[in-house]
C-alpha positions as CSV (number, residue, x, y, z in Angstrom):
1,M,247.6,-142.0,61.1
2,T,251.1,-143.1,60.4
3,I,253.5,-145.2,62.4
4,I,257.0,-143.7,62.7
5,E,259.6,-145.7,63.0
6,Q,220.5,-109.3,48.0
7,S,218.6,-106.1,45.9
8,R,220.9,-103.2,44.8
9,K,221.3,-100.2,47.2
10,R,223.6,-97.2,47.3
11,G,227.3,-98.3,46.9
12,R,226.3,-101.8,45.7
13,P,227.0,-103.5,42.3
14,R,224.3,-104.0,39.7
15,S,225.3,-107.4,38.5
16,F,227.8,-110.2,39.1
17,K,229.2,-112.4,36.3
18,P,230.7,-115.8,36.8
19,Q,234.5,-115.9,36.4
20,S,236.6,-118.3,34.4
21,K,238.8,-120.6,36.4
22,A,241.8,-118.4,36.2
23,G,239.6,-115.3,36.7
24,A,238.0,-117.0,39.8
25,I,241.4,-117.5,41.4
26,Q,242.3,-113.8,40.8
27,A,238.9,-112.8,42.1
28,L,239.4,-114.8,45.2
29,D,242.8,-113.3,45.7
30,R,241.4,-109.8,45.3
31,G,238.4,-110.6,47.4
32,L,240.4,-111.8,50.3
33,A,242.7,-108.7,50.0
34,L,239.6,-106.4,50.0
35,L,238.2,-108.3,53.1
36,R,241.4,-107.7,54.9
37,I,241.3,-103.9,54.1
38,V,237.7,-103.8,55.4
39,A,238.7,-105.6,58.6
40,E,241.4,-103.1,59.3
41,A,239.0,-100.1,59.4
42,D,235.9,-99.2,61.1
43,G,233.9,-98.8,57.9
44,L,235.0,-97.6,54.4
45,T,233.3,-96.1,51.4
46,L,233.4,-97.7,48.0
47,T,235.8,-95.0,46.9
48,D,238.1,-95.6,49.9
49,L,238.2,-99.3,49.1
50,A,239.0,-98.6,45.5
51,Q,241.9,-96.4,46.4
52,R,243.3,-98.6,49.1
53,S,243.1,-101.7,47.0
54,N,244.3,-100.1,43.7
55,L,241.3,-101.6,41.9
56,A,238.7,-100.0,39.7
57,P,235.5,-99.1,41.5
58,S,233.6,-101.4,39.2
59,T,235.8,-104.4,40.2
60,V,235.4,-103.5,43.9
61,H,231.6,-103.4,43.3
62,R,231.6,-107.0,42.0
63,L,233.8,-108.3,44.8
64,L,231.7,-106.6,47.5
65,F,228.6,-108.1,45.9
66,T,230.0,-111.6,46.4
67,L,231.3,-111.0,49.9
68,E,228.0,-109.5,51.0
69,A,226.2,-112.5,49.5
70,H,228.2,-114.7,51.9
71,R,227.8,-112.3,54.8
72,F,231.5,-111.6,54.9
73,V,230.8,-107.8,54.6
74,V,227.7,-105.7,55.3
75,H,226.7,-102.2,54.0
76,D,225.7,-99.5,56.4
77,D,223.1,-97.7,54.2
78,E,222.9,-94.6,56.5
79,R,226.6,-93.8,56.4
80,G,227.4,-95.5,53.1
81,L,230.1,-97.6,54.7
82,W,231.3,-101.2,54.2
83,Q,232.1,-103.2,57.4
84,V,233.0,-106.7,58.3
85,G,229.9,-109.0,58.3
86,V,228.8,-111.7,60.8
87,D,230.2,-114.7,58.9
88,A,233.7,-113.2,58.8
89,F,233.4,-112.6,62.5
90,Q,232.4,-116.2,63.2
91,I,235.3,-117.6,61.2
92,G,237.7,-115.3,63.1
93,T,236.3,-116.4,66.5
94,A,236.5,-120.0,65.5
95,F,240.1,-119.6,64.8
96,L,240.6,-117.9,68.2
97,R,238.6,-120.6,69.9
98,N,240.6,-123.4,68.5
99,R,243.9,-121.6,69.2
100,R,242.8,-121.0,72.7
101,L,241.6,-124.5,73.1
102,A,244.9,-125.9,71.9
103,G,246.9,-123.7,74.1
104,I,244.9,-124.4,77.2
105,G,245.0,-128.0,76.6
106,R,248.8,-128.4,76.3
107,D,249.4,-129.0,80.0
108,A,246.7,-131.7,80.2
109,M,248.1,-133.3,77.0
110,R,251.6,-133.3,78.3
111,Q,250.6,-134.8,81.6
112,L,248.6,-137.6,79.8
113,M,251.6,-138.2,77.5
114,E,253.9,-138.6,80.5
115,Q,251.4,-140.8,82.3
116,T,250.9,-143.2,79.4
117,G,254.0,-142.8,77.3
118,E,251.9,-142.5,74.2
119,T,251.2,-139.8,71.7
120,V,248.3,-137.5,72.6
121,N,246.1,-135.6,70.1
122,L,243.5,-132.8,70.2
123,G,241.0,-132.8,67.5
124,I,237.7,-131.0,66.4
125,E,235.0,-131.8,63.9
126,D,234.8,-129.8,60.6
127,G,232.5,-130.7,57.7
128,G,232.0,-134.3,59.0
129,E,235.6,-135.0,59.5
130,V,238.2,-134.9,62.3
131,V,240.7,-132.1,62.1
132,F,243.8,-132.5,64.4
133,I,244.8,-129.2,65.9
134,S,247.4,-130.1,68.4
135,Q,249.7,-133.0,69.3
136,M,252.0,-134.0,72.1
137,E,254.3,-136.7,70.6
138,S,255.5,-139.7,72.5
139,H,259.2,-140.2,73.1
140,N,258.9,-143.9,72.1
141,T,260.6,-145.0,68.8
142,L,257.4,-146.7,67.7
143,R,254.5,-144.2,68.0
144,A,251.5,-142.8,66.5
145,F,251.7,-139.6,64.5
146,F,249.2,-137.1,63.2
147,R,250.3,-133.9,61.4
148,A,248.7,-130.8,62.8
149,G,245.9,-129.8,60.4
150,S,245.5,-133.3,59.0
151,R,242.1,-134.8,58.5
152,S,240.5,-138.2,59.2
153,V,237.3,-140.1,58.9
154,M,235.1,-140.0,62.0
155,H,233.8,-143.6,62.1
156,A,237.2,-145.2,62.3
157,S,238.9,-142.7,64.7
158,G,238.9,-142.5,68.5
159,V,238.6,-138.7,68.4
160,G,235.9,-139.1,65.7
161,K,233.9,-141.4,67.8
162,A,234.3,-139.3,70.8
163,L,232.9,-136.3,68.8
164,L,230.2,-138.4,67.2
165,S,229.1,-139.5,70.7
166,G,228.0,-135.9,71.5
167,M,225.8,-135.7,68.3
168,T,222.2,-136.6,67.6
169,E,221.5,-139.9,65.7
170,Q,220.2,-137.8,62.8
171,R,223.6,-136.0,62.6
172,V,225.5,-139.2,62.9
173,R,223.5,-140.9,60.1
174,Q,224.0,-137.7,57.9
175,I,227.7,-137.8,58.3
176,A,227.8,-141.5,57.6
177,S,225.7,-141.1,54.5
178,V,227.6,-138.0,53.1
179,K,231.2,-139.2,54.0
180,G,230.5,-142.9,53.8
181,M,231.9,-145.5,56.1
182,P,235.0,-147.1,54.1
183,R,236.6,-150.1,55.4
184,F,240.2,-149.8,56.4
185,T,240.7,-153.1,58.3
186,D,238.6,-156.1,59.1
187,R,237.8,-154.4,62.4
188,T,236.3,-151.2,60.8
189,L,232.7,-150.5,61.6
190,I,230.9,-150.1,58.3
191,D,227.2,-150.3,59.5
192,P,225.6,-147.1,60.9
193,A,223.5,-149.2,63.3
194,A,226.7,-150.9,64.8
195,L,228.4,-147.4,65.0
196,L,225.4,-145.9,66.9
197,A,225.4,-148.8,69.3
198,E,229.1,-148.3,70.1
199,L,228.6,-144.5,70.5
200,A,225.9,-145.2,73.1
201,E,228.4,-147.3,75.0
202,S,231.0,-144.6,74.6
203,R,228.7,-142.1,76.1
204,R,227.9,-144.4,79.0
205,R,231.5,-144.9,80.1
206,G,232.9,-141.5,79.0
207,W,235.5,-142.5,76.5
208,A,235.7,-144.1,73.0
209,V,238.0,-146.6,71.4
210,D,239.5,-147.1,67.9
211,D,240.5,-150.8,68.1
212,E,242.7,-151.2,65.1
213,E,239.9,-149.8,62.9
214,R,241.9,-147.3,60.9
215,T,245.4,-148.9,61.1
216,L,246.2,-152.5,62.1
217,G,248.5,-152.6,65.1
218,M,247.3,-149.3,66.5
219,R,244.8,-148.5,69.1
220,C,243.3,-145.1,70.2
221,V,241.4,-144.0,73.3
222,A,239.6,-140.7,73.3
223,A,237.2,-138.6,75.3
224,P,235.1,-135.5,74.6
225,I,235.6,-131.9,75.7
226,F,232.6,-129.8,76.5
227,N,231.7,-126.1,76.2
228,E,229.7,-124.1,78.8
229,H,226.4,-125.6,77.5
230,G,227.7,-129.2,77.8
231,E,228.1,-129.6,74.1
232,T,231.0,-131.5,72.6
233,I,233.3,-129.3,70.9
234,A,236.6,-131.2,70.7
235,A,238.2,-134.5,71.9
236,I,241.5,-135.6,73.3
237,S,243.1,-138.9,72.4
238,M,245.9,-141.2,73.3
239,S,247.2,-143.4,70.5
240,G,249.8,-146.1,70.2
241,P,250.7,-149.6,69.2
242,S,248.4,-152.3,70.2
243,V,251.2,-154.3,71.8
244,R,251.3,-151.6,74.4
245,I,247.7,-150.4,74.4
246,T,246.2,-153.9,75.0
247,P,242.5,-154.7,75.6
248,Q,243.4,-155.4,79.2
249,R,244.8,-151.8,79.7
250,L,241.8,-150.0,78.3
251,S,240.0,-150.0,81.6
252,E,243.1,-148.3,83.1
253,L,243.8,-145.9,80.1
254,G,240.1,-144.9,79.4
255,P,239.6,-143.1,82.7
256,L,243.1,-141.3,82.3
257,V,242.0,-139.9,79.0
258,M,238.6,-139.0,80.3
259,R,240.2,-137.1,83.3
260,A,242.4,-135.2,80.9
261,A,239.4,-134.2,78.8
262,D,237.5,-133.1,81.9
263,Q,240.5,-131.0,83.0
264,I,240.5,-129.2,79.7
265,T,236.7,-128.8,79.9
266,A,237.1,-127.2,83.4
267,S,239.9,-125.0,82.1
268,I,237.8,-123.5,79.4
269,G,234.8,-123.1,81.7
270,G,232.9,-126.0,80.2
271,A,230.1,-128.1,81.8
272,L,230.6,-131.8,82.2
273,T,227.6,-133.9,81.0
274,R,226.1,-136.6,83.3
275,R,227.3,-140.0,82.1
276,N,224.9,-142.9,82.3
């Protein structure tokens, strides 16, 4: 945050050799182009793919071998056709889900920004980190700012804590172990036990707080967004200078952020979890 002022079958390759660094980049470029060609058709033969990609059949063989190993393509042995695999489908639906979530959440984000006068962000978890996917920026000269697509640690982030509050203790400890809990300010939580205790409190009241834990002089209040199974899939936050987001105002701002999160949850057909 900144302050602005498998075995071989028909049509499959026999072997795959590791690439050099430069070769790996070229192979990635070719592989992605090949995947795009596969995605644009309802199944293609090896010969079709070689012709459309202007690559030698042996090269297409090797690329398909790698893509299949990652389940990005699948081979229909009866028809001899290559088609998009389940993992490519999952990646595509993840993109659509996040884009849909960001679009649906804009009204609630705008309303929250107007109510509080502070910057509002929408974030998701990816690989144990927060990824911000949408922002409604405050009109104030002194304001919080996250660039869309930027990443942040979870233990020192309001959105991160709201996301962590929906995870199991085992998952929280795993993230803390893999990503670490670096100290950014004297308020940063660097002990997993202390973090778990705060997450329990966040679940109880329905919203989480970053109390100058990432950046001195900035506070953040965040609440989780749930899918149809009541699982936390995202979080919305309101961030601003601590001179405006005072400890005394948290009891007022927390419920506002929680209501905005609940509004987005309802808009996407999610199910609210019972808070203790």
